[in-house]
C-alpha positions in Angstrom: 6.4 -8.5 2.6 4.0 -5.8 3.8 1.3 -8.5 4.5 3.7 -10.7 6.4 4.7 -7.7 8.5 1.1 -6.9 9.1 0.4 -10.6 10.1 3.1 -10.4 12.8 1.5 -7.2 14.2 3.4 -4.2 12.5 1.7 -1.3 10.8 2.6 -0.8 7.2 2.2 1.5 4.2 2.7 1.1 0.6 4.0 4.2 -1.2 2.5 2.7 -4.5 -0.9 2.6 -3.0 -0.5 6.2 -1.7 0.5 7.3 -5.2 -2.5 5.6 -6.8 -4.9 7.5 -4.3 -3.1 10.8 -4.9 -3.1 10.3 -8.7 -6.8 9.7 -8.7 -7.5 13.1 -7.0 -9.1 15.4 -9.6 -6.5 18.1 -9.5 -3.6 15.8 -9.6 -5.1 13.6 -12.3 -5.6 16.8 -14.5 -1.9 17.8 -13.9 -0.7 14.2 -14.8 -2.8 14.3 -17.9 -1.4 17.6 -19.1 2.1 16.5 -18.4 1.7 13.2 -20.2 -0.4 14.7 -23.1 -3.5 12.6 -22.3 -7.1 13.5 -22.1 -8.6 13.6 -18.7 -9.8 11.1 -17.4 -7.2 8.5 -18.4 -6.7 4.8 -17.8 -3.7 4.0 -15.6 -2.2 2.0 -18.5 -2.2 5.1 -20.7 0.0 7.0 -18.0 2.2 4.0 -17.6 2.8 4.1 -21.5 3.5 7.6 -21.5 5.9 7.2 -18.6 7.8 4.3 -20.5 8.1 6.3 -23.5 9.6 9.5 -22.3 12.1 10.3 -19.7 11.0 13.9 -19.5 7.5 12.9 -18.8 8.7 10.5 -16.1 10.8 13.3 -14.5 7.8 15.7 -14.5 5.4 13.1 -13.1 7.9 12.2 -10.5 8.5 16.0 -9.6 4.6 16.3 -9.2 4.1 13.0 -7.4 7.0 12.4 -5.0 6.4 15.5 -2.8 2.7 14.7 -2.4 3.5 11.0 -1.8 6.2 11.9 1.0 3.8 14.3 2.6 1.2 11.5 3.1 3.9 9.0 4.3 5.0 11.6 6.8 1.4 11.9 8.3 1.0 8.0 8.4 2.1 6.2 11.7 3.3 3.2 9.9 6.3 1.3 11.3 7.2 -0.1 7.9 6.9 1.7 4.6 7.3 0.0 1.1 8.9 2.6 -1.4 9.9 0.6 -4.5 11.8 3.5 -6.1 13.4 4.8 -2.8 16.9 4.7 -4.1 16.1 5.9 -7.5 14.3 8.9 -6.1 17.1 9.6 -3.6 14.7 9.4 -0.7 16.8 7.0 1.4 17.9 9.6 4.0 14.2 10.1 4.8 13.9 6.8 6.6 15.6 5.4 9.8 16.6 2.0 8.3 16.7 0.8 4.7 15.7 -2.9 3.7 16.3 -4.1 0.3 14.0 -7.0 -0.7 15.3 -9.0 -3.5 14.7 -12.3 -5.3 17.4 -12.1 -8.1 16.8 -10.6 -11.5 15.4 -13.7 -13.1 12.9 -14.4 -10.5 11.9 -10.6 -10.2 11.2 -10.8 -14.1 9.3 -14.0 -13.8 7.1 -12.5 -10.9 6.4 -9.4 -12.9 5.3 -11.5 -15.9 3.0 -13.4 -13.8 1.5 -10.3 -12.4 1.3 -8.1 -15.6 1.5 -10.7 -18.4 2.9 -8.2 -20.7 6.6 -8.5 -21.5 6.9 -4.9 -22.8 5.3 -3.4 -19.9 7.7 -5.5 -17.5 10.7 -4.3 -19.4 9.4 -0.7 -19.0 9.2 -1.3 -15.1 12.6 -2.8 -15.0 14.1 -0.1 -17.0 13.2 2.4 -14.3 14.5 0.4 -11.5 18.3 0.2 -10.2 19.2 -3.5 -9.9 19.3 -5.0 -6.4 23.1 -5.2 -6.6 23.1 -1.3 -6.9 20.7 -1.0 -4.0 22.2 -3.4 -1.5 25.1 -0.9 -0.5 22.4 1.3 0.9 20.8 -1.5 2.8 20.7 -2.0 6.5 19.0 -5.3 6.1 18.8 -7.4 2.9 16.0 -9.9 2.7 16.2 -12.5 -0.1 12.8 -13.9 -1.1 13.8 -16.6 -3.6 13.9 -19.1 -0.7 11.1 -21.3 1.0 8.3 -19.0 2.3 8.8 -20.2 5.9 12.4 -19.3 5.8 11.5 -15.7 4.5 8.9 -15.3 7.1 11.5 -16.3 9.8 14.0 -13.8 8.5 11.6 -11.1 8.2 10.2 -11.7 11.8 13.8 -11.7 13.1 14.8 -8.5 11.3 11.7 -6.8 12.4 11.9 -7.8 16.0 15.6 -6.4 16.0 14.0 -2.9 15.7 11.9 -3.6 19.0 9.0 -1.2 17.9 5.5 -2.1 17.1 
């Protein structure tokens, strides 16, 4: 979605990309290693495994990372910001409009398997996320991406142009 928004002229930002940059900073990486019981430096897969294995580690990592990520998002002039765990992190009041992008649970799992190829990892990701059905009540716009790409592009363009900002 971000790429499509960029193609039609909007500035975008991915909270995941911001989080990866912040997590790579020496001071933050050392804190994350301590929380997760890992040796520094660690591979991202090691941290993902620690997060999947412990709710307490996930809470502590989120408490460390979310404020730092939000500070960076606030500094960025993006028109659209992708925040995968927006509702789960109770950050929806931070944004003017909430768009929920969904493709349905079966398609979501298929796409994640295509990206990661590891069923256990995909199940771990899905276990930390609310279902789209739970997120939709928070949405100002719902974009369904399990339709033909030209249809998705048209709907995205229409929804973005309704905001009348670039």
